[in-house]
N, C-alpha and C positions, 0 to 999 in steps of 0.2 A: 436419285438414281440408285438402283440396286447393283452392287458389285457381284460379278460372276467370276470367282477365283479360277475356276476350271475352264472358263471361256467356252462354255457349252454352245451358246448361241452363235458365236463367231465360227466355231468349228463346224456347226451344222450347215450354215449358209455357205461356208467355204467349200464344204463337200458337195453341196448342190451345184455350185458354180463350176466345180472341177469336173463333175461327171457329165454335165450338160444333157441330162435326160436319158442317159444310158450308163448303167453300172458296168464297169469293165470286169473281165475275167469270169463272167457268168453268162448263162444263156440269155437271149433276148426275152424269152417268155418269163424267166425268173426276174429279170431286171424290171420288166413292165409291172409284174405282180408286186414286187417289193416297193417300187416307187409309188404305185397306186395306194398300197397299204400305208406307207409313211405319209403320203400326202393327206390321206383321210385322217390319220392320227394327229397330224399337225392342225387340221381344221376341227377335229372332234366329230367326225362323221362315222357312221356305221360302227359305233361302239357296242361291244357285245353286252347282252342282257346280264345284269348283275355287276357290271363294272362301273366305276365312277365315270360319269359323263363329262364331256368337255375336252378341249384341246389338250394334248399331252405336252409336258414340259420339254425343254430342249435337252436336258440330261436324258430323259426317257426316249426321245426321238433318236438321239445318238446311239443309245443302247440298242434300240430296236433295229436300226439300220445295220449296225456292226454285227449283231448276232444273226440276223437273217441272211446277210451275205455270207457269213461263215457257214451256216447250215446249208445254204445252197451249194457251196463248194464241196462240203462234206458228202452230201447226197450224191453228187456227181462222182466224187473220188471213190466212194465205198460201194455205191449201188448202181452207178451209171444212170442215175435219174436226172434228166435235164429239166424237168418240170416239178417244182417242189410240191405241187398239189397232187402229184401222182405217187408220192412216197407211200409205201404200205405201212400199215400199223405195226407189223412185226419188225420191219426195218427201223422204224422210228424208235420203238422201245429198245431195240438192240443197240442203236447208236448211243442213246443216253446212258444205258446200263454199262456199256463198255467204257464210256468216258468216266463214269462214276467209279468203276473198278480200277481204272488206270491202264486198261488194255489199250485204249486209244489215248495217245499222249500228244503234247504240243510238239512243235518242230524242234524245240530245244531239249526235248526228252523229258520235260517235267510234266507232272500230272495236271489235269484241268482242275481249277478250283471253282466253287459255286456252280456246279453243273445244273443245279435246280434253276438258276437264272436262265440258262439256255432253254430249258424245258418250258418255263413259264412264258418266255418270249414266243416260242413256237405255238404254244397253246393259245395265246392271245391272237396271233396271226390267223390260226385256223378258225377261231370263233368269228373273226372279222370276215374271213373267206366264206363261212357258212351264211352269215347275215347278208352279204352282198349277193350271193347266189339265191337266197330265199326271196329277196326282193324281185329277182328275175323269174321266180317260179320254180326254182330248182332246189331240191333238198340234198344237202351234202352230209354224209355220215360223219359223226364226230370220232375221229381216230385218236383223240388225245385223252380219252377217258381214263386210261390206265397209266398215263404218264406220271412218274413220281416227281411232284413239284414241291415236296416237303423242303422247307428252307434249311440249308445247312448253316449252323451257327459258326461264324468265323472266329478264329482264335484272336485274342487281344492281349494286351500287356496290363497286368494288374500291379499297382504300386500301393504300398501301405502309406499312411500319412507321413511316417518318418522318412520313407523313401522319396516321397514327393518333395518334402522340405530339403532333403539332401540334393535332389536334382536341381531345385531352384537356387539353393545356396551356391551351387557350382556353375550356374548359368550366367551368361552375360546379362547385364542389367535389363535390357529391353525384353529378352527372352524370359528372364525371371518373372517379370511383370506378366507377360503373356501366359506362362505356365500356371502361375497362381490364379490368374483370372479364369482360366479354363477349369482349374480344379474347384474353385469357389462356385462358379456359375453353372457348370455342366452344360454350357452352351454348345450348340451344334457347330462343328468346325468342318469346312471353312465358311459355309453359307451364312449362318447367323453371325459368326465371330467377326468376319472381316467387313460386315455391314454396320457394326456398332459405331456410332458417332459420339463425340464428347457430349453433345446435347441430349443423348439418351441416358445420361447419368444424372440422378436426382438426389435431393436431400443430402447435400454435401458429400457426394460420392458414396452414399450408403445404399442406394437403390439403382437398379438397372432396368430400363424399359427395352424389351426386345420387340421391335415393331412388327405389326401384322404382316406387312409386305415383305419382310425379310425372313419370316418364319415358315417352316415347312407345314406347321399345323395351325397354331394360333399365337397371337401376340400375348405378352405377359410382362408383369412388373415384379421383379424379384429383389430380395435383399442381398447385399454384399456383406457377408459376415466375416470373411477372412482377409480379403485383399483391398478393402476400402481405402485405408491410409496409403497403401502402396500405389494404388491407381491415382489418388489425389496428388501424390508427390510426382508421379510419372507425368501426368498432364501438365503440371507446373514446370517441370524440368524440360519438357519438350516444347513448351510454350504453345500448346495446342488450343485452337479456337473452337467454339461450340460446333461449327459445321465440319470440323476436321474428323476424319476417321480415327478411331482410337489406336488401331494398329496398322500402320502404313508400311507393311513389309510383304515380301513375296511368300505365298503359301509354300511353294516348293523349297525355298531357302530355310524357312522355319522347320519344315519337316526333316530336311537333311540334317540340320543342326541338332534337332531332338534325337534323331537316331544315333548320331555320333556320340552325343553326350551320355545317353542312356547306356550305350555299349561300353564306354569308358568307365562309367561308375558301377554298372551292375554286370558287365560281361555279356557273353553271347548265350547265356543260359535261358531256359524256359521259365516264364513267370507262372504263377498259379493259374492264370487264365489260358495257358497254353501257347501264348505268343512269345517270341524271343524279345528280350530287352533291346537288342540291336535293331529290331524292326518296329519299334514303338512309333505310333502315329499320334498326331494332335487329337484325332477323334477318340483315342483311347482314354483321354482325360474325361470324356463324358461317362464312360464306364466307371472310371475310378471315382469320379465325383458322386455317382449314384451309390457306390459302395459306402462312401463317407457319409452321405446324408440320410441313407435308408434307416439306420438305427436312431437318428437324431430327430427325424420328423415324427410328430405324434399322429398324423393322419395320412392315409394313402393318397387322398385327393389333393392334399397340399403338396405332397412330393410330386405327383403327376403334373400339377400346375407349374412347379418350378422348372421341370424338364420339358414341358410342352408335349406331354403325352395324353392321349385320349383313352387308351386301353391299359388296364392294370397289369397285363402280362408283360408289358415293357419293363416293369420294375425287375422282375426275375431275369428277363432277357439281358438286361444291361449289367446287373450286379452279380448274377449267379450266386447270390448270398455270400460272396467273399467278404471276409473281414467281420462277419457277424459273430456274436458270442451269446451264450446263454445268460439272460439277465433275470431269470426267475429268482425270487427272494422268499424268505420264510413267510412274509406277509401274504404273498401270492398263494401260499398253501392253505390259508385259512378260508374255509367255505363261508358263504354269506351268513349262515345261522350263527357260526362261531364268532364271526366278526361282530355281529349284532349283539351277542351276549357280552362280549368283551367291551363293546362300546357302552352298553348299559351299566356295566360294573364301573367303568371309568367315570360315567356321569354321576353315579351314586357316590363314588369316592370324592369327586369334585364337590358335590353338594355337602358331604361331611366336612371336607376341608374348609368349605365356605362357612359352615355353621361354627366350626371351631374358631375360625378367624374372627367371626362376629362376636363370639363369646369372649375371646381374648380382648377385643376392642372394648367390650362392655366392662370387663374386669379392670382394664387399664383406666377407663373413665372413672369407675368407682374408686379406684385407688387414688387417682388424682384428686377426687373430691374429698376423700378421707384425709389426705395429706394437707389439703387446703384448710379443712376444718381444724385439723391438729395444729396447723400454724396459727390459726386465729385463736384457738384455745390457749396456745402457749403465750401469745402476745398478751391476751387478757389476764392470764395467770400472773405474768410478770408485773403488770400494772397493779394487780391486787396485792402482790407481795410488797411492792414499794409503799403502797398506802398503809398496809399493816405495820411495816417497820417504822414509818413516821408516827403512827399512833402510839407505838410502844415508847418511842423517844419522848413524846409529849407527856405521857403518863409518868415516865421516870423523872423528868424535870419537875 
């Protein structure tokens, strides 16, 4: 069973049970349109050309229903439009532009974030509406062509390796393990993270299998290079069994604890990635991990595999090249021709050294033979002297 930390599926069906076929606080025509749209997306019907086919996930369905109800209310409030399909292109562009500029604010006075998400949701709805009408023989003009759906890069919290270790050293034991695991693996939190079981750890806790069914993109088996021993000790201390989930804690509790700890250690300042330390999230560790591993991996494809990415642009998106440094060396300055010439000279030098060494061995061998002959000569000469002395004694007597 896959754990859903945000309870998207429960929330979606609870909403459907609550509204009982009619969305409150909006017109009936808008309610019918939105429910028809959401129902089709749940089943995977009338998907616009160019979009991924198939039923939409529960997180996506919740996002669609919330945004579409919001837009329905805004069209009525600002332009007295009761039917969202009757919104004019100028009104549509104006709404999102004013939200982007902060002219239109939330009820609490704060500016809207990720306005591009609202624009993309309406664009998806409109393309669905076009397809449904086309099947009935009616062509509908695309009023979303000039919508600015360029994704806004959210701010996040960047920590250096030293700061990560400081954070972990000051955390409670179970959170220390959690943070180091996130830093090492770069795993998606909370979806992949809270679905990891003890049985997903291999090779004496040195490898982690992120299963296909829990991953947003694809399953993968990665090496634990930093937290292996810590995880091994943690599993033993918690007496966890193979089918137990590795981290049995509430996502909301872990998030609150991280924010408090980061604020206490680093203050309410802005990090290099623009996010306040006091607003640090568990997902920020994915960014931080990417910054750590980027200069250490020798190939881009290997780094993408570790993080479960299919596109190379994700590397810059997640790291923003923070923590990178210039690693060029004098050797890198040598062009291939120069390097080849140097290599030739080195080979020639090695050959000369080898010849000298062989000559020395030959000289050493010859000296050994000379010494051996000299020793033999000395021995024979000694015997000759003894014989000569005895002959002289005989002659004297």
